[in-house]
C-alpha positions in Angstrom: 57.8 125.4 42.4 60.6 123.1 41.7 60.6 121.8 45.4 56.7 121.3 45.2 57.6 119.2 42.0 60.0 117.2 43.9 57.3 116.6 46.6 54.8 115.8 43.9 57.3 113.2 42.4 57.5 111.3 45.9 53.8 111.1 45.8 53.4 109.9 42.3 56.0 107.2 42.8 54.0 105.9 46.0 52.2 102.5 45.0 50.3 102.6 48.4 48.7 106.0 47.3 47.3 104.6 44.1 46.6 101.3 45.8 44.3 103.1 48.3 42.8 105.2 45.4 42.0 102.1 43.7 40.3 100.6 46.8 38.2 103.7 46.9 37.0 103.3 43.4 36.1 99.6 44.1 34.1 100.7 47.2 32.4 103.4 45.6 31.5 100.6 42.8 30.1 98.3 45.3 27.9 101.2 46.7 26.7 102.1 43.2 25.7 98.5 42.5 23.6 98.5 45.6 22.1 101.9 44.7 18.2 102.1 45.8 15.7 102.1 43.0 15.1 100.7 39.3 17.4 102.3 36.7 14.8 101.6 34.0 12.1 103.5 35.8 14.3 106.5 36.7 15.6 106.7 33.2 12.1 106.8 31.8 11.2 109.6 34.4 14.2 111.5 33.3 13.2 111.2 29.6 9.7 112.5 30.5 11.2 115.5 32.3 13.7 116.1 29.4 10.7 116.2 27.0 8.3 118.1 28.8 10.2 120.2 31.3 10.6 119.9 35.1 7.6 122.3 35.9 4.3 120.8 36.4 1.8 122.7 35.0 -1.1 122.5 32.8 1.2 122.0 29.4 3.1 119.4 31.3 0.1 117.5 32.1 -1.3 117.6 28.6 2.1 116.6 27.2 2.2 113.6 29.7 -1.4 112.5 28.5 -0.1 112.2 24.9 2.8 110.1 25.5 2.6 106.3 25.2 0.9 104.5 28.1 3.4 102.6 30.2 3.2 101.7 33.9 5.5 104.4 34.9 3.6 107.3 32.8 0.4 105.9 34.4 2.1 106.4 37.8 3.4 109.8 36.9 -0.3 110.8 35.7 -1.8 109.9 39.0 1.2 111.5 40.9 0.9 114.7 38.9 -2.8 115.2 39.3 -2.0 115.2 43.1 0.7 117.9 43.2 0.1 121.0 45.3 2.4 123.9 46.2 3.3 122.5 49.7 5.2 125.6 50.6 1.9 127.8 50.5 0.9 128.3 54.1 3.7 126.0 55.3 4.0 126.6 59.2 7.4 126.2 60.8 5.9 126.7 64.5 5.6 122.9 64.8 9.4 122.4 64.0 10.3 125.1 66.3 8.0 123.9 69.2 9.7 120.5 68.8 13.2 121.6 69.1 12.5 124.1 71.9 11.0 121.2 73.8 14.3 119.0 73.4 16.4 121.8 74.1 14.7 123.2 77.0 17.5 122.5 79.4 19.4 125.0 77.7 17.7 128.4 77.2 20.8 129.7 75.1 20.7 126.8 72.5 16.7 127.0 72.4 17.1 130.7 71.4 19.6 130.0 68.7 17.5 127.2 67.2 14.4 129.6 67.2 16.2 132.3 65.4 17.6 130.0 62.9 13.8 129.1 61.9 12.5 132.6 62.0 15.3 133.4 59.5 13.9 130.3 57.3 10.5 131.7 57.2 11.6 134.0 54.6 12.9 131.1 52.5 9.5 129.3 52.8 7.7 132.5 51.3 10.2 132.9 48.6 9.8 129.1 47.7 6.0 129.5 47.8 6.2 132.4 45.2 8.7 130.6 43.1 6.7 127.5 42.8 9.7 125.3 43.3 7.4 122.6 44.7 5.9 122.0 41.5 9.1 120.8 39.8 8.9 117.0 39.1 12.8 116.1 40.1 12.7 112.2 40.0 9.0 112.0 41.1 8.6 109.3 43.6 12.2 108.2 43.2 13.2 111.6 44.3 14.3 111.3 47.9 15.8 107.8 47.5 18.0 109.1 44.8 18.7 112.4 46.2 20.1 110.9 49.5 22.2 108.2 47.9 24.1 110.6 45.4 24.3 113.5 48.0 24.3 111.5 51.2 25.8 108.0 50.6 28.0 108.5 47.5 29.2 112.2 48.4 29.9 111.2 52.0 32.2 108.6 50.7 33.8 110.6 47.9 34.5 113.4 50.4 35.7 111.1 53.1 38.0 109.2 50.7 39.4 112.5 49.4 40.2 113.7 52.8 42.0 110.6 54.0 44.1 110.9 50.3 44.8 114.3 51.5 45.9 113.5 55.0 48.0 110.4 53.9 50.0 112.8 51.3 50.6 115.4 53.9 51.7 113.0 56.7 53.9 110.9 54.2 55.6 114.0 52.9 56.3 115.5 56.3 57.7 112.4 57.6 59.6 111.4 54.6 62.9 112.3 55.8 62.3 110.7 59.1 61.5 107.2 57.6 64.5 107.5 55.2 66.8 108.6 57.9 67.7 111.7 56.2 66.0 114.1 58.9 69.4 114.8 60.7 70.9 115.9 57.3 68.1 118.0 55.8 66.4 119.7 58.7 69.6 121.0 60.6 69.6 123.9 58.2 67.4 126.8 57.5 67.0 125.8 54.0 66.2 122.3 54.8 63.4 123.5 57.4 62.0 126.0 54.7 61.2 122.8 52.6 58.1 122.3 54.9 56.1 125.0 53.2 56.7 123.1 49.9 55.6 120.0 51.4 52.3 121.4 52.7 51.6 123.1 49.4 52.4 119.8 47.6 50.3 117.9 50.0 47.1 120.3 49.7 47.4 120.4 45.9 47.7 116.5 45.6 44.8 116.0 48.0 42.6 118.4 45.6 43.9 116.6 42.5 43.2 113.2 44.0 39.6 114.2 45.2 39.0 115.5 41.7 40.2 112.6 40.1 38.1 110.4 42.5 35.1 112.3 42.3 35.4 112.5 38.5 35.7 108.7 37.8 33.0 107.8 40.5 30.2 110.3 39.2 31.3 109.5 35.6 30.6 106.0 36.2 27.4 106.7 38.1 25.8 109.0 35.7 26.6 106.6 32.9 24.3 104.2 34.8 21.8 106.6 36.2 20.2 109.1 33.5 20.1 112.6 34.9 19.8 114.4 31.6 16.2 115.6 32.3 16.6 116.3 36.0 19.7 118.9 36.2 17.2 121.9 35.8 14.9 120.7 38.6 14.9 122.6 41.9 16.2 120.2 44.7 13.2 121.8 46.9 10.8 119.8 45.0 8.0 118.6 47.0 9.0 115.1 46.4 12.3 115.9 48.0 12.3 115.7 52.0 14.4 115.5 55.2 13.8 113.3 58.3 15.3 114.5 61.4 14.3 113.6 65.2 11.3 111.5 63.4 9.9 114.9 62.0 9.5 114.9 58.3 9.9 118.4 56.5 10.6 119.5 52.9 14.1 120.0 51.6 14.4 123.6 52.7 17.8 125.4 51.3 19.1 128.7 52.2 19.3 129.6 48.4 17.7 128.2 45.1 19.5 125.3 43.8 18.9 123.1 40.6 20.1 119.7 40.8 23.2 120.8 38.8 24.0 123.6 41.0 23.6 121.7 44.1 26.1 119.0 42.8 28.7 121.6 42.1 28.4 123.3 45.4 28.5 120.1 47.4 31.5 119.4 45.4 33.1 122.6 46.1 32.3 122.4 49.9 33.6 118.8 49.7 37.1 120.1 48.2 37.2 122.6 50.9 36.7 120.0 53.6 39.4 117.9 52.0 41.8 121.0 52.1 41.1 121.6 55.6 41.6 118.1 56.9 45.0 118.0 54.6 46.0 121.2 56.6 45.1 119.5 60.0 47.2 116.5 58.9 50.2 119.0 58.1 49.6 120.5 61.4 49.8 117.3 63.2 52.9 116.4 60.9 54.7 119.4 61.9 54.1 119.2 65.5 54.5 115.5 66.0 57.7 114.5 64.2 56.7 110.7 64.1 54.5 109.8 61.2 52.7 107.1 63.0 52.4 109.3 66.1 50.8 112.3 64.1 48.5 109.7 62.4 47.5 108.4 65.9 46.8 112.0 66.9 44.6 112.9 64.0 42.6 109.7 64.3 41.9 110.2 68.0 40.9 113.8 67.2 38.5 112.9 64.8 36.9 109.9 66.5 37.2 112.0 69.8 35.0 114.8 68.4 32.2 112.4 67.7 32.2 110.9 71.1 32.3 114.0 72.7 29.4 115.4 70.8 27.5 112.2 71.9 28.4 112.5 75.4 27.4 116.3 75.4 23.9 115.4 74.0 23.3 112.9 76.6 24.4 115.1 79.4 22.0 118.1 78.0 25.0 120.3 77.6 23.5 121.8 74.3 25.6 124.8 74.0 28.9 122.8 73.9 27.3 120.1 71.7 26.6 123.0 69.1 30.0 124.4 69.4 31.5 120.8 69.0 29.5 120.5 65.8 31.4 123.1 64.1 34.1 120.3 63.8 34.9 118.8 60.3 33.8 115.1 61.3 30.3 116.1 62.1 30.0 118.3 59.1 31.1 115.5 56.9 28.4 113.0 58.4 25.7 115.5 57.5 26.6 115.8 53.7 23.1 114.6 52.7 21.7 118.0 54.4 24.3 120.4 53.1 23.1 123.8 52.5 19.7 123.1 54.4 18.4 124.0 58.0 20.1 120.8 58.9 17.5 120.3 61.8 19.0 119.3 65.2 22.6 119.3 64.0 22.8 123.2 63.1 21.9 126.6 64.7 23.1 129.0 62.0 22.2 129.5 58.4 24.9 128.0 56.2 26.6 126.6 58.9 28.3 123.8 56.8 30.2 126.9 55.1 31.0 128.6 58.5 32.4 125.6 59.8 34.8 125.3 56.9 35.6 129.0 57.2 36.5 128.6 60.9 38.5 125.6 60.1 40.5 127.3 57.5 41.1 130.3 59.8 41.9 128.3 63.0 44.0 125.6 61.2 45.7 128.0 59.1 46.9 130.0 61.8 47.9 127.2 63.9 50.0 125.6 60.9 51.5 129.1 60.3 52.6 129.2 64.0 54.0 125.6 64.1 55.9 126.3 60.6 57.5 129.4 62.1 58.3 127.6 65.2 60.0 124.7 63.3 61.9 127.0 61.1 63.5 128.8 64.0 64.1 125.7 66.1 67.6 124.6 66.6 67.9 121.0 65.5 71.6 120.6 65.8 71.3 120.0 69.6 68.5 117.4 69.0 70.4 115.5 66.3 73.5 115.3 68.2 71.7 114.0 71.4 69.9 111.3 69.1 73.3 110.1 68.2 74.3 109.2 71.8 70.6 108.5 73.0 70.4 104.6 72.9 67.4 103.5 75.1 68.1 100.0 74.4 71.8 100.4 75.7 70.3 102.3 78.8 67.7 99.6 79.6 70.4 96.7 79.3 72.6 98.5 81.7 69.9 99.1 84.3 69.0 95.3 84.0 72.8 94.2 84.5 73.0 96.8 87.5 70.1 95.1 89.2 71.3 91.8 88.4 74.7 92.5 90.0 73.0 94.3 93.1 70.6 91.3 93.9 73.4 88.4 93.0 76.4 90.0 95.1 76.0 93.2 96.8 72.7 92.9 98.4 73.9 89.9 100.7 76.8 91.8 102.1 74.8 95.2 102.9 72.0 93.1 104.6 74.1 90.8 106.7 77.5 92.6 107.0 76.6 96.2 106.5 79.6 97.6 108.9 81.1 94.4 110.5 80.0 92.7 113.6 81.9 94.8 116.2 80.9 98.2 115.0 78.3 98.7 117.6 80.6 97.7 120.5 83.4 99.9 119.4 81.3 102.7 118.9 80.0 102.3 122.5 83.5 102.2 123.8 84.7 105.1 122.0 81.9 107.1 123.4 82.7 106.1 127.0 86.4 107.1 126.6 85.5 110.3 125.2 83.1 110.9 128.1 85.8 110.0 130.7 89.0 111.4 129.2 87.8 114.0 126.7 89.1 114.3 123.1 92.7 113.7 124.2 94.4 111.2 126.4 97.6 111.6 128.7 100.3 108.9 128.9 99.3 108.2 132.5 95.8 107.4 131.4 96.8 105.0 128.5 98.8 103.1 131.0 95.8 102.8 133.2 93.9 101.5 130.4 96.5 99.0 129.3 96.6 97.8 132.8 92.6 97.2 132.8 93.0 95.4 129.7 95.4 92.9 130.9 93.2 92.6 134.0 90.3 91.8 131.7 92.3 89.3 129.8 93.6 87.5 132.9 90.0 87.1 134.2 
């Protein structure tokens, strides 16, 4: 724990981390300033629900009629009079047919989608029996407020928390390299064992920063928007809905959720996503011993998964499309539909939970193997090699060698490679070997001398 505390101290004294957190809070503030709907109207609906309860029945209608007449109360009276249990007799066959047509190129994917909606039929029957559709929630403001809180704002908070966790992991794992102490620390087994402490510190820091960010953001949001009368409402109210592939459907969840329960579940799943992304960054930082290189690999992996999924959808490769859909970036983008059937973006019940579980398993195993390899790796040779490895000097020597060749050696090699008489001497030597053999007698040498004198005289 002492080592983890030291790593925490490094993060706490990092100004850039707190600066980024401040920027995240400022960005979330801008989102909340531009939140859809009127706060006064929303607050009046919440106050009405707090006074009369969320379930719209005869007692609710009678209580609503006795409240002071305001434009909001009149609108609620009109809307409440038109409410029905939309889940009674709700038929999913239209959705199934729609998706079967879209996935006709892949029978396997079509079968997966059909099986998902067959499982959803039981949930529709259950919601019809419980009367969840008759909860008021926020009335006509339900869809916009729900999608802002659980879509826009939740997506921003989870994404910011994941980035904070990834930054913490990359910073701690690259700290020694940045400060030029890697050779001193990681050449011993004790130093290499510090990686585990760094990972633990990064994960706990990521979760702590995520909780701090969400606590401050939601605290400001719920101060501005009064949810006191909405917490007990079912999120499957008939006023809440999803739209996918231009088809509108009720907000069908795989379990019964009130607004409060749904918020806690989304925050918990977001925390799991933050932990998973932090572990993924730790894996990149362990395998790639450069902070910037690890960050680049991580960024390319996240963006590449989105591009790959889009290309697979355009190519009609739906099985591969849904397998790629288990990656964390796609899960993060669908935060506004977590714990629902998620339309075209899911093939399994509770797919968001399965995705986080699979990520924990695969990234955890890969990180364990990477840490094991790093602990057993002999870094002494690499550190000694780094002492003599100077790419700049090597490049300078190559440049000087090329300059010397073209300025001096190249001319003599091209024009005076072996001298001007080399070919004539070779031909003469070949004739002597053919005429006299490998050795020459004194008489033969005298004859050659005499021949030479005659040639000079002529």
